[in-house]
mmCIF file of the N, C-alpha and C atoms, coordinates in Angstrom:
data_MODEL
# 
_entry.id   MODEL 
# 
loop_
_atom_site.group_PDB 
_atom_site.id 
_atom_site.type_symbol 
_atom_site.label_atom_id 
_atom_site.label_alt_id 
_atom_site.label_comp_id 
_atom_site.label_asym_id 
_atom_site.label_entity_id 
_atom_site.label_seq_id 
_atom_site.pdbx_PDB_ins_code 
_atom_site.Cartn_x 
_atom_site.Cartn_y 
_atom_site.Cartn_z 
_atom_site.occupancy 
_atom_site.B_iso_or_equiv 
_atom_site.pdbx_formal_charge 
_atom_site.auth_seq_id 
_atom_site.auth_comp_id 
_atom_site.auth_asym_id 
_atom_site.auth_atom_id 
_atom_site.pdbx_PDB_model_num 
ATOM 1   N N  . MET A 1 1  ? -26.562 -54.533 59.929 1.00 0.00 ? 1  MET A N  1 
ATOM 2   C CA . MET A 1 1  ? -26.102 -53.990 58.655 1.00 0.00 ? 1  MET A CA 1 
ATOM 3   C C  . MET A 1 1  ? -24.591 -54.201 58.519 1.00 0.00 ? 1  MET A C  1 
ATOM 4   N N  . THR A 1 2  ? -24.205 -54.582 57.362 1.00 0.00 ? 2  THR A N  1 
ATOM 5   C CA . THR A 1 2  ? -22.778 -54.741 57.111 1.00 0.00 ? 2  THR A CA 1 
ATOM 6   C C  . THR A 1 2  ? -22.255 -53.502 56.397 1.00 0.00 ? 2  THR A C  1 
ATOM 7   N N  . ALA A 1 3  ? -21.051 -53.156 56.733 1.00 0.00 ? 3  ALA A N  1 
ATOM 8   C CA . ALA A 1 3  ? -20.435 -51.981 56.095 1.00 0.00 ? 3  ALA A CA 1 
ATOM 9   C C  . ALA A 1 3  ? -20.043 -52.354 54.670 1.00 0.00 ? 3  ALA A C  1 
ATOM 10  N N  . GLN A 1 4  ? -20.444 -51.535 53.746 1.00 0.00 ? 4  GLN A N  1 
ATOM 11  C CA . GLN A 1 4  ? -20.111 -51.779 52.347 1.00 0.00 ? 4  GLN A CA 1 
ATOM 12  C C  . GLN A 1 4  ? -18.971 -50.865 51.932 1.00 0.00 ? 4  GLN A C  1 
ATOM 13  N N  . LYS A 1 5  ? -18.002 -51.447 51.283 1.00 0.00 ? 5  LYS A N  1 
ATOM 14  C CA . LYS A 1 5  ? -16.873 -50.670 50.804 1.00 0.00 ? 5  LYS A CA 1 
ATOM 15  C C  . LYS A 1 5  ? -17.250 -50.062 49.465 1.00 0.00 ? 5  LYS A C  1 
ATOM 16  N N  . ARG A 1 6  ? -17.153 -48.775 49.356 1.00 0.00 ? 6  ARG A N  1 
ATOM 17  C CA . ARG A 1 6  ? -17.531 -48.078 48.125 1.00 0.00 ? 6  ARG A CA 1 
ATOM 18  C C  . ARG A 1 6  ? -16.328 -48.000 47.195 1.00 0.00 ? 6  ARG A C  1 
ATOM 19  N N  . GLU A 1 7  ? -16.525 -48.393 45.976 1.00 0.00 ? 7  GLU A N  1 
ATOM 20  C CA . GLU A 1 7  ? -15.444 -48.336 45.000 1.00 0.00 ? 7  GLU A CA 1 
ATOM 21  C C  . GLU A 1 7  ? -15.386 -46.937 44.416 1.00 0.00 ? 7  GLU A C  1 
ATOM 22  N N  . THR A 1 8  ? -14.201 -46.321 44.469 1.00 0.00 ? 8  THR A N  1 
ATOM 23  C CA . THR A 1 8  ? -14.067 -44.954 43.961 1.00 0.00 ? 8  THR A CA 1 
ATOM 24  C C  . THR A 1 8  ? -14.081 -44.908 42.445 1.00 0.00 ? 8  THR A C  1 
ATOM 25  N N  . GLY A 1 9  ? -13.681 -45.981 41.789 1.00 0.00 ? 9  GLY A N  1 
ATOM 26  C CA . GLY A 1 9  ? -13.619 -45.979 40.334 1.00 0.00 ? 9  GLY A CA 1 
ATOM 27  C C  . GLY A 1 9  ? -14.977 -46.132 39.666 1.00 0.00 ? 9  GLY A C  1 
ATOM 28  N N  . SER A 1 10 ? -16.012 -46.431 40.423 1.00 0.00 ? 10 SER A N  1 
ATOM 29  C CA . SER A 1 10 ? -17.298 -46.701 39.800 1.00 0.00 ? 10 SER A CA 1 
ATOM 30  C C  . SER A 1 10 ? -18.156 -45.452 39.641 1.00 0.00 ? 10 SER A C  1 
ATOM 31  N N  . ASN A 1 11 ? -17.751 -44.331 40.189 1.00 0.00 ? 11 ASN A N  1 
ATOM 32  C CA . ASN A 1 11 ? -18.551 -43.118 40.014 1.00 0.00 ? 11 ASN A CA 1 
ATOM 33  C C  . ASN A 1 11 ? -17.687 -41.980 39.454 1.00 0.00 ? 11 ASN A C  1 
ATOM 34  N N  . TYR A 1 12 ? -18.340 -40.962 38.961 1.00 0.00 ? 12 TYR A N  1 
ATOM 35  C CA . TYR A 1 12 ? -17.663 -39.857 38.286 1.00 0.00 ? 12 TYR A CA 1 
ATOM 36  C C  . TYR A 1 12 ? -16.715 -39.119 39.221 1.00 0.00 ? 12 TYR A C  1 
ATOM 37  N N  . ILE A 1 13 ? -17.147 -38.835 40.437 1.00 0.00 ? 13 ILE A N  1 
ATOM 38  C CA . ILE A 1 13 ? -16.311 -38.098 41.394 1.00 0.00 ? 13 ILE A CA 1 
ATOM 39  C C  . ILE A 1 13 ? -15.077 -38.921 41.742 1.00 0.00 ? 13 ILE A C  1 
ATOM 40  N N  . GLY A 1 14 ? -15.251 -40.212 41.889 1.00 0.00 ? 14 GLY A N  1 
ATOM 41  C CA . GLY A 1 14 ? -14.104 -41.081 42.169 1.00 0.00 ? 14 GLY A CA 1 
ATOM 42  C C  . GLY A 1 14 ? -13.102 -41.066 41.031 1.00 0.00 ? 14 GLY A C  1 
ATOM 43  N N  . LEU A 1 15 ? -13.595 -41.057 39.812 1.00 0.00 ? 15 LEU A N  1 
ATOM 44  C CA . LEU A 1 15 ? -12.701 -41.011 38.654 1.00 0.00 ? 15 LEU A CA 1 
ATOM 45  C C  . LEU A 1 15 ? -11.935 -39.698 38.603 1.00 0.00 ? 15 LEU A C  1 
ATOM 46  N N  . LEU A 1 16 ? -12.622 -38.591 38.907 1.00 0.00 ? 16 LEU A N  1 
ATOM 47  C CA . LEU A 1 16 ? -11.936 -37.293 38.919 1.00 0.00 ? 16 LEU A CA 1 
ATOM 48  C C  . LEU A 1 16 ? -10.863 -37.255 39.994 1.00 0.00 ? 16 LEU A C  1 
ATOM 49  N N  . HIS A 1 17 ? -11.169 -37.792 41.155 1.00 0.00 ? 17 HIS A N  1 
ATOM 50  C CA . HIS A 1 17 ? -10.204 -37.800 42.252 1.00 0.00 ? 17 HIS A CA 1 
ATOM 51  C C  . HIS A 1 17 ? -8.981  -38.643 41.895 1.00 0.00 ? 17 HIS A C  1 
ATOM 52  N N  . GLU A 1 18 ? -9.226  -39.792 41.290 1.00 0.00 ? 18 GLU A N  1 
ATOM 53  C CA . GLU A 1 18 ? -8.102  -40.640 40.886 1.00 0.00 ? 18 GLU A CA 1 
ATOM 54  C C  . GLU A 1 18 ? -7.236  -39.946 39.841 1.00 0.00 ? 18 GLU A C  1 
ATOM 55  N N  . GLU A 1 19 ? -7.861  -39.226 38.913 1.00 0.00 ? 19 GLU A N  1 
ATOM 56  C CA . GLU A 1 19 ? -7.107  -38.514 37.882 1.00 0.00 ? 19 GLU A CA 1 
ATOM 57  C C  . GLU A 1 19 ? -6.249  -37.408 38.495 1.00 0.00 ? 19 GLU A C  1 
ATOM 58  N N  . GLU A 1 20 ? -6.819  -36.658 39.446 1.00 0.00 ? 20 GLU A N  1 
ATOM 59  C CA . GLU A 1 20 ? -6.051  -35.594 40.105 1.00 0.00 ? 20 GLU A CA 1 
ATOM 60  C C  . GLU A 1 20 ? -4.878  -36.177 40.878 1.00 0.00 ? 20 GLU A C  1 
ATOM 61  N N  . THR A 1 21 ? -5.107  -37.283 41.558 1.00 0.00 ? 21 THR A N  1 
ATOM 62  C CA . THR A 1 21 ? -4.044  -37.939 42.321 1.00 0.00 ? 21 THR A CA 1 
ATOM 63  C C  . THR A 1 21 ? -2.943  -38.419 41.389 1.00 0.00 ? 21 THR A C  1 
ATOM 64  N N  . GLU A 1 22 ? -3.335  -39.007 40.269 1.00 0.00 ? 22 GLU A N  1 
ATOM 65  C CA . GLU A 1 22 ? -2.360  -39.505 39.291 1.00 0.00 ? 22 GLU A CA 1 
ATOM 66  C C  . GLU A 1 22 ? -1.549  -38.353 38.700 1.00 0.00 ? 22 GLU A C  1 
ATOM 67  N N  . MET A 1 23 ? -2.210  -37.245 38.385 1.00 0.00 ? 23 MET A N  1 
ATOM 68  C CA . MET A 1 23 ? -1.511  -36.098 37.813 1.00 0.00 ? 23 MET A CA 1 
ATOM 69  C C  . MET A 1 23 ? -0.507  -35.528 38.812 1.00 0.00 ? 23 MET A C  1 
ATOM 70  N N  . GLN A 1 24 ? -0.877  -35.482 40.090 1.00 0.00 ? 24 GLN A N  1 
ATOM 71  C CA . GLN A 1 24 ? 0.031   -34.972 41.116 1.00 0.00 ? 24 GLN A CA 1 
ATOM 72  C C  . GLN A 1 24 ? 1.229   -35.899 41.272 1.00 0.00 ? 24 GLN A C  1 
ATOM 73  N N  . ARG A 1 25 ? 0.987   -37.208 41.213 1.00 0.00 ? 25 ARG A N  1 
ATOM 74  C CA . ARG A 1 25 ? 2.070   -38.176 41.346 1.00 0.00 ? 25 ARG A CA 1 
ATOM 75  C C  . ARG A 1 25 ? 3.050   -38.038 40.180 1.00 0.00 ? 25 ARG A C  1 
ATOM 76  N N  . VAL A 1 26 ? 2.536   -37.870 38.972 1.00 0.00 ? 26 VAL A N  1 
ATOM 77  C CA . VAL A 1 26 ? 3.386   -37.701 37.794 1.00 0.00 ? 26 VAL A CA 1 
ATOM 78  C C  . VAL A 1 26 ? 4.188   -36.408 37.906 1.00 0.00 ? 26 VAL A C  1 
ATOM 79  N N  . ALA A 1 27 ? 3.559   -35.343 38.399 1.00 0.00 ? 27 ALA A N  1 
ATOM 80  C CA . ALA A 1 27 ? 4.263   -34.068 38.563 1.00 0.00 ? 27 ALA A CA 1 
ATOM 81  C C  . ALA A 1 27 ? 5.385   -34.203 39.586 1.00 0.00 ? 27 ALA A C  1 
ATOM 82  N N  . ASP A 1 28 ? 5.146   -34.930 40.676 1.00 0.00 ? 28 ASP A N  1 
ATOM 83  C CA . ASP A 1 28 ? 6.179   -35.130 41.690 1.00 0.00 ? 28 ASP A CA 1 
ATOM 84  C C  . ASP A 1 28 ? 7.348   -35.935 41.133 1.00 0.00 ? 28 ASP A C  1 
ATOM 85  N N  . ILE A 1 29 ? 7.037   -36.977 40.385 1.00 0.00 ? 29 ILE A N  1 
ATOM 86  C CA . ILE A 1 29 ? 8.092   -37.793 39.778 1.00 0.00 ? 29 ILE A CA 1 
ATOM 87  C C  . ILE A 1 29 ? 8.866   -36.968 38.756 1.00 0.00 ? 29 ILE A C  1 
ATOM 88  N N  . SER A 1 30 ? 8.150   -36.177 37.987 1.00 0.00 ? 30 SER A N  1 
ATOM 89  C CA . SER A 1 30 ? 8.779   -35.360 36.961 1.00 0.00 ? 30 SER A CA 1 
ATOM 90  C C  . SER A 1 30 ? 9.750   -34.353 37.585 1.00 0.00 ? 30 SER A C  1 
ATOM 91  N N  . ALA A 1 31 ? 9.349   -33.724 38.691 1.00 0.00 ? 31 ALA A N  1 
ATOM 92  C CA . ALA A 1 31 ? 10.218  -32.759 39.357 1.00 0.00 ? 31 ALA A CA 1 
ATOM 93  C C  . ALA A 1 31 ? 11.466  -33.453 39.906 1.00 0.00 ? 31 ALA A C  1 
ATOM 94  N N  . THR A 1 32 ? 11.298  -34.630 40.462 1.00 0.00 ? 32 THR A N  1 
ATOM 95  C CA . THR A 1 32 ? 12.437  -35.383 40.993 1.00 0.00 ? 32 THR A CA 1 
ATOM 96  C C  . THR A 1 32 ? 13.389  -35.777 39.866 1.00 0.00 ? 32 THR A C  1 
ATOM 97  N N  . ALA A 1 33 ? 12.842  -36.236 38.755 1.00 0.00 ? 33 ALA A N  1 
ATOM 98  C CA . ALA A 1 33 ? 13.667  -36.644 37.621 1.00 0.00 ? 33 ALA A CA 1 
ATOM 99  C C  . ALA A 1 33 ? 14.424  -35.439 37.067 1.00 0.00 ? 33 ALA A C  1 
ATOM 100 N N  . LYS A 1 34 ? 13.754  -34.301 36.979 1.00 0.00 ? 34 LYS A N  1 
ATOM 101 C CA . LYS A 1 34 ? 14.403  -33.096 36.465 1.00 0.00 ? 34 LYS A CA 1 
ATOM 102 C C  . LYS A 1 34 ? 15.572  -32.694 37.368 1.00 0.00 ? 34 LYS A C  1 
ATOM 103 N N  . HIS A 1 35 ? 15.386  -32.788 38.675 1.00 0.00 ? 35 HIS A N  1 
ATOM 104 C CA . HIS A 1 35 ? 16.447  -32.441 39.616 1.00 0.00 ? 35 HIS A CA 1 
ATOM 105 C C  . HIS A 1 35 ? 17.650  -33.376 39.450 1.00 0.00 ? 35 HIS A C  1 
ATOM 106 N N  . ARG A 1 36 ? 17.385  -34.663 39.300 1.00 0.00 ? 36 ARG A N  1 
ATOM 107 C CA . ARG A 1 36 ? 18.480  -35.627 39.116 1.00 0.00 ? 36 ARG A CA 1 
ATOM 108 C C  . ARG A 1 36 ? 19.228  -35.383 37.814 1.00 0.00 ? 36 ARG A C  1 
ATOM 109 N N  . ILE A 1 37 ? 18.496  -35.091 36.749 1.00 0.00 ? 37 ILE A N  1 
ATOM 110 C CA . ILE A 1 37 ? 19.125  -34.843 35.446 1.00 0.00 ? 37 ILE A CA 1 
ATOM 111 C C  . ILE A 1 37 ? 20.010  -33.607 35.523 1.00 0.00 ? 37 ILE A C  1 
ATOM 112 N N  . MET A 1 38 ? 19.515  -32.542 36.156 1.00 0.00 ? 38 MET A N  1 
ATOM 113 C CA . MET A 1 38 ? 20.308  -31.314 36.289 1.00 0.00 ? 38 MET A CA 1 
ATOM 114 C C  . MET A 1 38 ? 21.569  -31.581 37.103 1.00 0.00 ? 38 MET A C  1 
ATOM 115 N N  . ASN A 1 39 ? 21.463  -32.332 38.189 1.00 0.00 ? 39 ASN A N  1 
ATOM 116 C CA . ASN A 1 39 ? 22.642  -32.670 38.984 1.00 0.00 ? 39 ASN A CA 1 
ATOM 117 C C  . ASN A 1 39 ? 23.655  -33.457 38.163 1.00 0.00 ? 39 ASN A C  1 
ATOM 118 N N  . HIS A 1 40 ? 23.166  -34.381 37.354 1.00 0.00 ? 40 HIS A N  1 
ATOM 119 C CA . HIS A 1 40 ? 24.060  -35.189 36.516 1.00 0.00 ? 40 HIS A CA 1 
ATOM 120 C C  . HIS A 1 40 ? 24.768  -34.316 35.477 1.00 0.00 ? 40 HIS A C  1 
ATOM 121 N N  . ILE A 1 41 ? 24.024  -33.438 34.827 1.00 0.00 ? 41 ILE A N  1 
ATOM 122 C CA . ILE A 1 41 ? 24.609  -32.553 33.811 1.00 0.00 ? 41 ILE A CA 1 
ATOM 123 C C  . ILE A 1 41 ? 25.640  -31.621 34.433 1.00 0.00 ? 41 ILE A C  1 
ATOM 124 N N  . LEU A 1 42 ? 25.305  -31.050 35.582 1.00 0.00 ? 42 LEU A N  1 
ATOM 125 C CA . LEU A 1 42 ? 26.262  -30.161 36.248 1.00 0.00 ? 42 LEU A CA 1 
ATOM 126 C C  . LEU A 1 42 ? 27.522  -30.916 36.668 1.00 0.00 ? 42 LEU A C  1 
ATOM 127 N N  . GLY A 1 43 ? 27.364  -32.163 37.096 1.00 0.00 ? 43 GLY A N  1 
ATOM 128 C CA . GLY A 1 43 ? 28.527  -32.981 37.441 1.00 0.00 ? 43 GLY A CA 1 
ATOM 129 C C  . GLY A 1 43 ? 29.410  -33.247 36.234 1.00 0.00 ? 43 GLY A C  1 
ATOM 130 N N  . LEU A 1 44 ? 28.781  -33.533 35.102 1.00 0.00 ? 44 LEU A N  1 
ATOM 131 C CA . LEU A 1 44 ? 29.551  -33.757 33.868 1.00 0.00 ? 44 LEU A CA 1 
ATOM 132 C C  . LEU A 1 44 ? 30.280  -32.491 33.431 1.00 0.00 ? 44 LEU A C  1 
ATOM 133 N N  . MET A 1 45 ? 29.597  -31.354 33.537 1.00 0.00 ? 45 MET A N  1 
ATOM 134 C CA . MET A 1 45 ? 30.236  -30.094 33.160 1.00 0.00 ? 45 MET A CA 1 
ATOM 135 C C  . MET A 1 45 ? 31.402  -29.769 34.087 1.00 0.00 ? 45 MET A C  1 
ATOM 136 N N  . ALA A 1 46 ? 31.243  -30.020 35.376 1.00 0.00 ? 46 ALA A N  1 
ATOM 137 C CA . ALA A 1 46 ? 32.325  -29.765 36.326 1.00 0.00 ? 46 ALA A CA 1 
ATOM 138 C C  . ALA A 1 46 ? 33.526  -30.649 36.011 1.00 0.00 ? 46 ALA A C  1 
ATOM 139 N N  . ALA A 1 47 ? 33.274  -31.902 35.686 1.00 0.00 ? 47 ALA A N  1 
ATOM 140 C CA . ALA A 1 47 ? 34.371  -32.809 35.336 1.00 0.00 ? 47 ALA A CA 1 
ATOM 141 C C  . ALA A 1 47 ? 35.066  -32.350 34.061 1.00 0.00 ? 47 ALA A C  1 
ATOM 142 N N  . MET A 1 48 ? 34.293  -31.891 33.088 1.00 0.00 ? 48 MET A N  1 
ATOM 143 C CA . MET A 1 48 ? 34.870  -31.429 31.826 1.00 0.00 ? 48 MET A CA 1 
ATOM 144 C C  . MET A 1 48 ? 35.761  -30.206 32.059 1.00 0.00 ? 48 MET A C  1 
ATOM 145 N N  . PHE A 1 49 ? 35.271  -29.247 32.832 1.00 0.00 ? 49 PHE A N  1 
ATOM 146 C CA . PHE A 1 49 ? 36.058  -28.040 33.069 1.00 0.00 ? 49 PHE A CA 1 
ATOM 147 C C  . PHE A 1 49 ? 37.280  -28.318 33.934 1.00 0.00 ? 49 PHE A C  1 
ATOM 148 N N  . SER A 1 50 ? 37.192  -29.249 34.874 1.00 0.00 ? 50 SER A N  1 
ATOM 149 C CA . SER A 1 50 ? 38.363  -29.556 35.691 1.00 0.00 ? 50 SER A CA 1 
ATOM 150 C C  . SER A 1 50 ? 39.422  -30.243 34.845 1.00 0.00 ? 50 SER A C  1 
ATOM 151 N N  . ARG A 1 51 ? 39.019  -31.063 33.887 1.00 0.00 ? 51 ARG A N  1 
ATOM 152 C CA . ARG A 1 51 ? 39.996  -31.708 32.995 1.00 0.00 ? 51 ARG A CA 1 
ATOM 153 C C  . ARG A 1 51 ? 40.642  -30.688 32.073 1.00 0.00 ? 51 ARG A C  1 
ATOM 154 N N  . ARG A 1 52 ? 39.876  -29.708 31.627 1.00 0.00 ? 52 ARG A N  1 
ATOM 155 C CA . ARG A 1 52 ? 40.448  -28.665 30.767 1.00 0.00 ? 52 ARG A CA 1 
ATOM 156 C C  . ARG A 1 52 ? 41.516  -27.864 31.511 1.00 0.00 ? 52 ARG A C  1 
ATOM 157 N N  . SER A 1 53 ? 41.260  -27.565 32.780 1.00 0.00 ? 53 SER A N  1 
ATOM 158 C CA . SER A 1 53 ? 42.233  -26.770 33.525 1.00 0.00 ? 53 SER A CA 1 
ATOM 159 C C  . SER A 1 53 ? 43.487  -27.582 33.835 1.00 0.00 ? 53 SER A C  1 
ATOM 160 N N  . GLU A 1 54 ? 43.369  -28.914 33.958 1.00 0.00 ? 54 GLU A N  1 
ATOM 161 C CA . GLU A 1 54 ? 44.530  -29.750 34.206 1.00 0.00 ? 54 GLU A CA 1 
ATOM 162 C C  . GLU A 1 54 ? 45.419  -29.840 32.962 1.00 0.00 ? 54 GLU A C  1 
ATOM 163 N N  . VAL A 1 55 ? 44.833  -29.749 31.771 1.00 0.00 ? 55 VAL A N  1 
ATOM 164 C CA . VAL A 1 55 ? 45.590  -29.870 30.526 1.00 0.00 ? 55 VAL A CA 1 
ATOM 165 C C  . VAL A 1 55 ? 46.455  -28.637 30.315 1.00 0.00 ? 55 VAL A C  1 
ATOM 166 N N  . ARG A 1 56 ? 45.980  -27.490 30.717 1.00 0.00 ? 56 ARG A N  1 
ATOM 167 C CA . ARG A 1 56 ? 46.751  -26.251 30.493 1.00 0.00 ? 56 ARG A CA 1 
ATOM 168 C C  . ARG A 1 56 ? 47.974  -26.196 31.286 1.00 0.00 ? 56 ARG A C  1 
# 
């Protein structure tokens, strides 16, 4: 007997598993992107406030 590779996309359970995996991957990317955006905004605000204090 030869081992047959089962395709996960061909059955309902495989499709559900792929969807859950995809949703988790998107959530992980989204959290990382949000963290980077917040760091960038805070950096811009810090630069703005440091320039304001230098002008006074």
